C-alpha angles and dihedrals in degrees: 000000000000123000093247090054091050090049091052092049091049091051090050090050090053090052092050092049090053090049092051091052091049094048097044107116119232092238092060097244121133119242122210091252089050091055093048092047091049090051091052090049092052091049093050090048090052090053091052090049091053092052097051128088124269094249122123117284117250131200115207132196113310092015123116116266110264119213115226091017142093111267117198120187091181109204095343132094126243114213127191116190135176123179100190108030104118092181096052140292094245126027120189125182133180124174097196111025141018115315093214128017117189120185131183109195104170144020133059100247135052133041135260087239123021114184126180131182124187097166130103115272088350122135121217089220125015117181126184126183141180094251097251102081134035112281095207127014123188123183128184117193096172134048096291129096120267092221130016118182122183129184097198131207111302094023117125095186132088122271087226126016115182124176140171107208099178105104091204095053119112094186124115119256090226126014119192123193134173126189094185133056101280130107126273101228127002118193124186127176101194101183113092093209093055108116096181125109118264088219123021118186122180129167129184092189132079097270132090121281091219130016126182127181136175105211095185106091092200092057108102098185122108120273087224123024120187124186132180117193093199137046096291128106120281091214131012118192124178135174125201097215104348139061120311095222139010119198126181132168138147093235099038139339093224137006124205112198113225116246125231091240120100093227144004122299117274093243129026144164126255108276098025113145118198136182116198127206090269090060093249115150118223133189123199119220091185136299111357095344108113127167124200110228099179 
């Protein structure tokens, strides 16, 4: 079919579409003329389809979304809203591959997926899987973050809430891996009035609440390093009915680093142990009462 014939058919389709819109009743019912006009429109569209090339169909800006085709909104934004859908505005399912693939290939700002929730008990993104494949996969190949989660001002929910509800599962709730030279997890509580713990670990099972290991035998740093910049304790360990601390090592069970002072502090608390720069070991019995042990 020649280009001029296709052009003529397209013009006729446009005229029929305008006629359908004009004849559409306000109550939504179809008249006999409406049905006949729609049939003619469908036939003309079929003729145009037969005369086009076999390339993939494309939907451009302002066109309807075509299933099984490439849809291009150009520089515009496509918005899907639903005020009363309790189960979700958009549901996507795929039995073999990814249900949704979002890619950002250019630009310095913006995200491949930007989700926002301002409702009550409503998650911006909720993903559920069958337990055999990843539920949510995020990959960053540039300088941006793979995942950014913000609980903004006024939000009472978590920025990230991850749970494993299968009681027979032995998988970790969150697994963090790094193939480069960066850290595993970095936690910062920036507000000075925040009295919460930066890391809170609780277990009701028979395992440890926190386990740290240095697997590199040539690494001489501590498996756990604690530092307090003020007058508080570097480490506090308590036991409900057992021993407060257990220390074992082939070279020594415990090492007390000598202080720079020439003797013990003037005042101490019962139980304080102090090593001065001369390697003398002192024990405080309370107040100014110090006893040299070695």
